N, C-alpha and C positions, 0 to 999 in steps of 0.2 A: 505494500500498501505507501502510496507517496507521499513524504510529509511536507507541509507548507510554511515556505521561507516563514521568518519568525522578523519583528523585526530591531532592530540596535532596542537592547536595554538601558534605562538610568538608573544611577545609583540612587537618586533620590525615592524612587519609588518604584510598581509596576503601570507598564503601559495597555492601553485597550487591547484588544486583542486585535488582529489585522482581521478586514471582511473577508480578505483567503483563504482566512484559518477555517473556512465553516463552508463546509458541502452547500451545494443546491439542490435543496429535496421539493420535486416537485407537490408544489400541492401549502408549499411551508415558507418562499421566496421573500416572505415577509418580515422573517422570524428575523430579529435583534439580540442583541447582549445584552443581557438584563432586563428584555421585554419590552413587550410594543404596544399598543393597542388592543383594541377585544375582537376578535374575529364574529366579523357575519352568523346570521345560525342561519341554516334551513331553513326556508317556506317551513311556515306551521305542519302537523298535519291531521292535525283535528280538526277539523274546518267549522269556520264562524256560524253559530245556528242563524236562520233564515229568519226568526220574529224575535223578537224581544219577548219576553216572560211576560205573563199576566197582570196588572198591576195586584199590590196583595190589598185589603179592606183595613185603612187602616186608622189604628184606636186611641187617642190621645189621651191618655186618662187624666182623673183628673182628683184632685184630693175633696174629704168630707169637711166641714165645719166642724162636725163633730172633733175628725183627726187635726186640726188646725188647732182648736182650742185644745188639745189635751199635748198638744208638740209645743205651745206655748208656756204653756205651765210646765213641763218637764226643762225646759231652757229655764225661766226663773227662778224652780226649782232651785238649781245647780250655783246661782248667784247669793250669796251668803249678803248682799247688800240690797234686795229687790226682794221688794213686797210684795204680797200676792193678791192686791187689793185689784189690780187692775183687768186678770186674770178670772176672779169671780167674782168681779162688779162691771166689766165691762161687757159691751154691747157690738159686737159683728156687726157692721152694717152692710158691707160686699165682700167679694172677693173675687178676684180676677188672675187670670192664668197669663202672665208672661214666661211660656216653656220655651227652651234655649234646646237648638239640638246641635247637635255633633256628628258629624257625616268621616266619615274614613274609606277611606279607599289604598289597598294593599297589594303589592304586585309584587309575588314570587317567581322568582327568575336565576336562569342558570348563566351565567358569561363564559365565557372562553379564549385565555390567549396564551403565545408560544413566549420562549425564551429560549437560543442559546447556553446550556450550564454547562461545565468542565468540570472535572476534576482526573485524581490524579491520579496514570495508568498500572494500574497491577494485576495487570494479566485477567481484563474484563473480556466477556465474550462482545467482539464486533462484527455488526451485522450489517454496517451499512451499505447499500447496494446487492442486498441478497434478494432483495424482494422489495415490491414500492414499501414505500411507508403509506398508513389508514392516515385518510385526511382527518385533521382535527373532529370535527364534530362524527365521525365513525368511530370511534373513540370510546369502549363503553365506559363509565363513568357510574356512579352508585348513590344518586344523591339521596341528601335527608329529610325529613317526615317537611310537609311543607311548612314554611315559614320560618323553618331553623335555617338559619346563617351557617358555613359549611367551604370548609377551602381543602381541594387536595392538589396535591401534585401528580403528575403521570410522567416515566418517564416513555420515549414516544418509539415503539420496536422500528428499529430500519431505518437509525439517524444516528447508531453510536458510529462513529473512526477514531484511528488513532494522532496523533500529530505529537511535532515537536514543540517544548514548552513555549514560548511565547515571549514570556520573561524573563528564562536563561538561556536564550536559544542552544535550549536540549544540552546545558552543560550539567542541569541540577545544585548550581551552586552561584551569587548572586554576590559582588563586590560587598561589602562588607560600610552600610550607611554613617558609621561608629567614625572611621579611622581612612573609611574611602579609599576604601582596598588597600594599604599603606601596611597593615599588617600591625600598625606603632602609633601612637601619638606621642604630644610631648609632655613631658613630665610636669606633672601639675604642682611636685615641689619644689624643683629646681626650677619652673619657668623654661630645661631647654638648656639652662647657661650648663650643666652638669655640676653644680658647687652649688653648692649653696653660702649664706653672706659672710661664713665666716672664712672662705674658702679650701674648706674640706668639701671633699668632693662629696655628688649627694649619694647618702647608701641607697638612697627608693631607687635610681637606674642606672646606677654603681659608675654615674659619673657620664652616662650615655645620651644624656639630656633627654630621652624619648621612653618610651617604657609600650612593653607589649598591649596590645587592646585588647582590652575583659572580656569585651563582647564579642570577636570571633577568636578570640586562644591568640593569636599574633598568626592566623593564617591568610588574613586579606579578606576570606569569602565567608558565605554563611549562605546554609541550606535558602533553595531558592523555596519560598511561600506559598507560591501557587502548586508547584508540582510534586511538594514535598521532597527535591533530590532525587526522583523516580526520572526526572528528563523529557517524559511525556505524558502527554494528559489526551485522557477518554475526555470527546466531545460528543456532544447528544442534544437535540433535541425535548425540554421541556415541554409536556400540555401546566397550566392551572385552571383550575375548573375551578370555579367561585359560583354559590350559590346565594343570591342574597333576596334584600325584602324592601324594597323601598317603597315610603310612604307617606302617603299627604292626607292630611285633614280640612274642613271648614267650620266654624263656629257660627251660623245663624245670630243676626245681629240682633242682640236684650234690651228690651226697652222699660222694662220694670224697674229700672231706678236702683236694683239692687251691683252693689259692687261687683266688678268682672273677680277680684280675685278671691273673694268666698267661695265661687264654682271652682276653685282647684283643691277646696276642702272636702267634699262630697263625688261620690259617685253618682251615675245616669242609671237609665233603664234601655237596657237595649230592646228600640223597634225595629229592627229593621236586620235580619243581614242573608247575603246570598254568596254562596263561595261558589266559584267554575273556573273552567278554564280562562274563559273568555267571559267578563258581565256585559251584563248589557247598563243601560245608565237608568238610574230611579226616578221611575212614572207617576205619575198621578198623588205624589206627597203634598198635605199640607201648605208647607210653607213653599214659594215658589224657585226661591231662592236656595232652596237645600237642592232643588231638583234638579235646579244650572248649575247648580257645583258640582256634582254628580255627573252631567253631561259633560262638563268639560275637565274635569280632571280624567273619567276614563278615556274622554279625548286626548291629552296629555300624553297621560299612561303609555297607549298604544305608541303616541310617534314617537315619543324620547326612548323607550327602552326597546321598543318590538326590532331595532333597527343592526339593536351593538349585541343582545342578548334574546332569549328560547324563551318568551311567557312560558311559567308552568302551570299558572293557577294565580285565579286573583280572587279579591273578599272584598265587600264595601258592608259599612254595618251604619248606621243611622241610630245611635243614640240620643236618649229625652234627659234633660237637668230637668225637670221639675221645679217648678217655682213660682209661688203661691203671692201675689200681697194683699194681704189681709188688713180692712180697714175696720177698725171700731172707734167706739167712743166711750170715753171714762167721766164723772164729771161735769159730764156736758162740753169735754173737747175732742176734737180728732186723733187718733194714729194711730200709728200704723206697723207691721211688723210680714216680717218676710218669713216663709217656710219654702224649704227649696232641697233638693235633692233627695235619693233614694231613703236618705238615711232620717229624714225630715227635719235637717237643722232650721235654725231659724235665729232669722235674726233682730232685732230691735235697739237700733239706735237712737232713737228717743223714750226710753221706758222713762212711763214716766212719776215711777214710786222708786226713786233707791234714795240711798243712806249710806253717809259718809263712814265708813268704820275702817279698822287694820284689821290686818291676822295678829300677832303679836307669837 
């Protein structure tokens, strides 16, 4: 097998592998050392359905007055400085639902890229040219469960060949960088004079003014870090298979008056979940902005990811974060509190019956 000529090396560090070090492998012409971009996938084997699934019967839940009152009472009882009088004596005048919706689209996909790799040659099998290498998307890989991140590196069959090490020019050793290949360096005790300040001969270097380099033991060369002294490299193509999930979310505008940061403390109710090879945009949802967001994100994901990755599964969900604004009267004055989230948390910034107390 022919050996590619290696370029001159520098004592300051290994040079990049020369382009002619790597053979031309059909189907892998764009492969470079260090890896490149993702490879376009083959056309999808699963056809897109011809029509969208029927719209579900959307049911938007709301809480009862009793639930609102019970949640309010529990909230007040957790506050050591709050009187329970507004809970007992207050009269609910109206309840308004300001439900907030979170739409989420997840796309689970497989991406493939290739790179030339190398390792010291120690007699491993050499198979380049024995038969054509399988294409990057013809090599079997075991995917994880849907929506689980994973990465796998596979050595591409029939791409392995042996080349002279380009760093040491096939010598197995490189000039020592500490002493620039001299094998010795200026004595640090006498600073190269061979004598001490007292005109006595320097005992550290025996008056030579130089001392053996400790890095290379005086030889002037060190074992090549690239080929580990083996003089030759096994070069081959690695296939990097990556499974990843891209996620986008949309939260519908909330006009209840409740601070948005409160919503991060609660969970919501899953109203809708759809998982298949390719999902269709949500149709007929009561909040038009959610349907519009679904249309936009589904289109964006297919345009953005299908060119460089193989989409394996998509999942879309709509989550309801219930927010109820409760208006009530106490002692002739109007007040407001909010009940929100799966946990029926309460926010009452203007609670009218608080006292000053401190915990000792």
